[in-house]
C-alpha positions in Angstrom: -45.5 -1.0 45.7 -48.0 1.0 43.4 -49.6 -2.4 42.9 -49.9 -3.4 46.5 -51.6 -0.1 47.6 -54.2 -0.2 44.4 -54.8 -4.0 45.8 -55.1 -2.7 49.6 -57.4 0.4 48.2 -59.7 -2.0 46.3 -60.0 -4.4 49.2 -60.6 -1.7 51.6 -63.5 -0.1 49.4 -64.8 -3.6 49.0 -65.1 -4.2 52.7 -66.7 -0.9 53.2 -69.5 -1.4 50.3 -70.0 -5.0 51.5 -70.7 -3.6 55.1 -72.9 -1.1 53.5 -75.3 -3.1 51.8 -75.3 -6.0 54.3 -75.0 -4.6 57.8 -79.0 -4.3 58.1 -80.3 -7.1 60.1 -83.6 -6.7 58.6 -82.1 -7.3 55.1 -80.1 -10.2 56.2 -83.3 -12.1 57.3 -85.0 -10.9 54.1 -81.8 -12.8 52.3 -82.2 -15.6 54.3 -86.0 -16.1 53.7 -85.5 -15.5 49.9 -82.6 -18.3 49.7 -84.9 -20.6 51.7 -87.6 -20.1 48.8 -85.0 -20.0 45.8 -85.6 -22.0 42.7 -82.3 -23.4 42.4 -82.8 -24.9 39.0 -82.7 -21.3 37.7 -78.9 -21.4 39.3 -78.4 -24.3 37.0 -79.5 -22.2 33.9 -77.3 -19.4 35.2 -74.6 -21.5 34.9 -75.2 -22.9 31.5 -75.6 -19.3 30.2 -72.0 -18.2 31.8 -70.5 -21.3 29.8 -71.9 -19.7 26.8 -70.1 -16.7 28.0 -66.9 -18.7 28.2 -67.3 -20.5 25.0 -68.2 -17.3 22.8 -65.4 -15.3 24.6 -62.6 -18.0 23.8 -64.0 -18.5 20.4 -63.4 -14.3 19.8 -60.0 -15.1 21.1 -59.2 -18.0 18.7 -60.3 -15.8 15.9 -58.1 -12.8 16.5 -55.0 -15.2 17.2 -55.7 -16.9 13.9 -55.7 -13.5 12.0 -52.1 -12.9 14.0 -51.0 -15.9 12.3 -51.0 -17.7 15.8 -52.6 -21.4 15.8 -53.2 -23.1 19.0 -55.0 -26.5 19.4 -58.4 -26.3 20.8 -57.2 -28.0 23.8 -54.3 -25.9 24.4 -56.6 -22.7 23.7 -59.2 -23.4 26.0 -56.9 -24.2 29.0 -55.2 -20.9 28.6 -58.5 -19.1 28.3 -59.9 -21.1 31.6 -56.7 -20.4 33.4 -56.7 -16.6 32.4 -60.7 -16.6 33.7 -59.5 -18.0 37.0 -56.7 -15.9 37.2 -58.7 -12.8 36.9 -61.5 -13.8 39.4 -59.7 -15.1 42.2 -56.2 -13.0 42.4 -56.2 -9.2 43.0 -54.7 -7.4 40.0 -55.7 -9.7 37.5 -55.1 -8.7 33.8 -58.6 -10.0 32.3 -57.5 -13.4 31.4 -54.5 -12.3 29.4 -52.1 -15.3 29.9 -50.3 -16.2 26.9 -47.5 -18.5 25.7 -43.7 -16.8 25.1 -44.3 -17.9 21.3 -45.3 -15.0 19.1 -45.7 -12.6 22.2 -46.2 -9.6 20.3 -48.9 -11.0 18.2 -50.6 -12.3 21.1 -50.3 -9.2 22.6 -52.0 -7.5 19.9 -54.7 -10.1 20.0 -55.4 -9.4 23.6 -55.5 -5.4 22.8 -57.7 -6.0 20.1 -59.9 -8.6 22.1 -60.6 -5.8 24.6 -61.2 -3.2 21.9 -63.8 -5.2 20.1 -65.6 -6.3 23.5 -65.7 -2.6 24.2 -67.3 -1.8 20.9 -69.9 -4.6 21.1 -70.8 -3.3 25.0 -70.9 0.5 23.6 -73.3 -0.7 20.9 -75.6 -3.0 23.2 -75.7 0.0 25.7 -76.5 2.7 23.3 -79.3 0.6 22.0 -81.0 -0.3 25.2 -80.6 3.3 26.5 -82.2 4.7 23.2 -85.1 2.1 23.8 -85.3 2.7 27.6 -84.3 5.9 28.4 -87.4 7.0 30.1 -87.6 3.9 32.2 -83.9 4.0 33.4 -84.3 7.9 34.4 -87.4 7.3 36.7 -86.2 8.1 39.9 -83.2 10.9 41.1 -80.7 7.8 42.3 -81.3 5.8 38.9 -80.9 9.1 36.9 -77.4 9.6 38.4 -76.1 6.5 37.5 -77.7 6.7 34.0 -75.7 9.8 33.6 -72.7 8.6 35.1 -72.8 5.4 32.3 -73.7 7.9 29.6 -70.4 10.0 30.8 -68.3 6.8 30.6 -70.1 5.8 27.5 -69.3 9.1 25.9 -65.6 8.8 26.9 -65.5 5.4 25.2 -67.0 6.6 22.2 -64.6 9.3 22.1 -61.5 7.1 22.5 -62.7 4.9 20.1 -63.1 7.3 17.3 -59.7 8.8 18.3 -58.0 5.5 17.8 -59.9 5.1 14.4 -58.5 8.6 13.4 -55.1 8.1 14.6 -54.5 4.7 12.9 -56.3 5.8 9.6 -54.0 8.8 9.2 -51.1 6.7 10.5 -50.4 9.8 13.0 -48.2 7.5 15.5 -45.6 7.7 13.1 -45.4 11.2 13.4 -44.4 11.0 17.1 -40.8 11.7 18.0 -38.8 8.7 18.3 -38.2 9.0 22.0 -41.9 9.4 22.4 -42.9 6.5 25.5 -44.6 3.8 24.1 -44.1 4.8 20.4 -42.8 1.4 18.9 -45.9 -0.2 21.0 -48.6 2.5 19.5 -47.1 1.9 15.9 -47.7 -2.1 16.5 -51.3 -1.5 17.5 -52.2 0.7 14.5 -50.5 -2.1 12.3 -52.8 -4.4 14.2 -56.1 -2.4 13.5 -55.1 -2.4 9.8 -54.7 -6.1 10.0 -58.0 -6.6 11.5 -59.6 -4.0 8.9 -58.3 -6.2 6.3 -59.7 -9.4 7.6 -63.0 -7.9 8.2 -64.8 -11.0 8.1 -62.8 -12.5 10.9 -63.3 -9.4 12.8 -67.1 -9.3 11.9 -67.3 -12.9 13.6 -65.3 -11.8 16.6 -67.6 -8.9 17.2 -70.7 -11.1 17.1 -69.1 -13.2 19.4 -68.7 -10.2 21.5 -72.3 -9.5 21.5 -73.2 -13.0 22.4 -70.8 -13.0 25.3 -72.6 -9.7 26.6 -75.9 -11.1 26.3 -75.2 -14.3 27.7 -73.8 -12.4 30.8 -76.9 -10.4 31.1 -78.7 -13.6 30.9 -76.5 -15.1 33.9 -78.1 -12.2 36.0 -81.4 -12.7 35.0 -81.2 -16.4 35.9 -80.0 -15.3 39.3 -82.9 -13.1 39.7 -85.6 -15.6 38.4 -84.0 -17.9 41.1 -84.7 -15.5 43.9 -88.4 -15.0 42.8 -87.6 -11.5 41.0 -89.8 -11.8 38.0 -88.6 -8.8 36.5 -89.3 -8.4 32.5 -86.4 -9.5 30.2 -86.1 -6.3 28.5 -86.4 -4.1 31.6 -83.7 -6.3 33.3 -81.4 -6.0 30.2 -81.8 -2.5 30.2 -80.5 -2.0 33.8 -77.4 -4.4 33.1 -75.4 -2.1 31.0 -75.4 0.2 34.3 -74.3 -2.5 36.1 -71.7 -3.6 34.0 -70.0 -0.8 33.0 -69.7 1.0 36.7 -68.9 -2.2 38.5 -66.0 -2.7 36.0 -64.6 0.3 37.2 -61.4 -0.3 39.1 -62.9 0.8 42.4 -63.5 -2.4 44.3 -62.1 -6.0 43.9 -63.8 -7.6 41.2 -66.7 -5.0 41.4 -67.6 -6.8 45.0 -70.0 -4.8 46.8 -70.1 -2.2 44.1 -72.5 -4.6 42.0 -74.7 -5.4 44.9 -75.4 -1.6 45.6 -76.1 -0.7 41.8 -78.5 -3.5 41.5 -79.9 -2.6 44.7 -80.5 1.1 43.4 -81.8 -0.1 39.9 -83.8 -2.9 40.3 -85.3 -1.7 43.4 -86.1 1.8 42.1 -87.4 0.9 38.6 -88.4 -3.0 38.9 -90.0 -2.9 42.2 -87.5 -5.7 43.6 -87.2 -5.7 47.4 -83.8 -4.5 48.4 -82.8 -7.5 50.1 -83.5 -9.7 47.1 -81.7 -7.0 44.3 -78.3 -7.1 46.5 -78.7 -11.2 46.7 -79.1 -10.8 42.9 -75.7 -9.3 42.5 -73.8 -11.9 45.2 -75.5 -14.8 43.7 -74.5 -13.8 40.0 -70.9 -13.2 41.1 -71.0 -16.8 42.8 -72.3 -18.4 39.8 -69.5 -16.8 37.5 -66.9 -17.9 40.5 -67.9 -21.6 40.2 -67.7 -21.4 36.5 -64.4 -20.3 36.6 -63.2 -23.0 38.9 -62.3 -25.4 36.3 -59.5 -23.0 35.5 -57.8 -24.0 38.4 -58.1 -27.5 37.6 -56.7 -26.9 34.3 -53.7 -24.9 36.0 -52.5 -27.7 37.9 -52.0 -30.1 34.8 -51.2 -27.2 32.3 -47.7 -27.1 30.8 -46.8 -24.5 28.3 -45.2 -25.5 25.0 -41.6 -26.6 25.1 -41.8 -26.6 28.9 -41.4 -30.0 31.0 -42.0 -29.0 34.2 -45.2 -27.7 35.6 -45.3 -23.9 35.6 -45.5 -22.3 39.2 -48.3 -19.8 39.9 -45.7 -17.2 41.1 -43.8 -17.7 37.6 -47.1 -17.3 35.9 -48.1 -13.9 38.1 -44.8 -12.7 36.8 -45.7 -13.4 33.3 -48.9 -11.9 33.6 -47.7 -8.8 35.4 -45.2 -8.2 32.9 -47.9 -8.6 30.0 -50.4 -6.4 31.8 -47.3 -3.8 32.2 -47.0 -3.8 28.5 -50.6 -3.4 27.8 -50.8 -0.3 30.0 -48.3 1.4 28.2 -50.1 1.2 24.9 -53.4 2.2 26.4 
């Protein structure tokens, strides 16, 4: 019931936001004109950029699974990852592509948790660097300044959470929790995973580098969408805006960030870079469309995928149950 209510809330917010950004007939006419004059070769470049995102993210997961002693073939790993990407983009309540095989599930779960963790570390570092370089630029108008401060609050909370996990795991404080404490064993497993990845610091560093590549390639995907629509924003300025959009639109307010993404880009790109509001909104939607197209192969893979030791094809309902169970386990540890 809780999941249904959350999904209904997200869909309601999504519809309201889409109406907010698309209801003006003048802006819709400007969008139509922008699409007629679009340079669609840049859309192709955007797809290439997002393929780089997928390759970097899949490689990161491969490295983290290998540290856990889980060795999957290239094709099986790629298939699982693509199915997860499709599931995350097209189905409400997705868990970020966290689909795993039942074998060595505990180790795979820890790899998923650390995959999110190291992705967050990379985003925090990129965001901190860009904000320090372009703070004056990002805070030019009252509206952009409010979004910037919201980002800083979220960034500060992330840094605090990261430091807390380092301190807690470093001093093994989870072991001091009462035995009846909810999720105690899961927290101890995560603590052990931190120590394991710390010992394999070279692999962790490689995974971190892959995260940086994935984030920057995502920024490049949005930049290609902007160039396709004739918005000539300098690369540094555009990349400075992206952490604001990526972080805030990731909040579980709307379905897949739809509507929220467009509104943030409308405020940031119009207020800071002089991009017409209609184009700024369209940049968000076109970028999301590029991402969706790049995730469609996951649907094709799904129809032919069979887990190890399973003869029959796995139904989507069974996969949803598996992913929901994993998502619940992850939420208990976070």
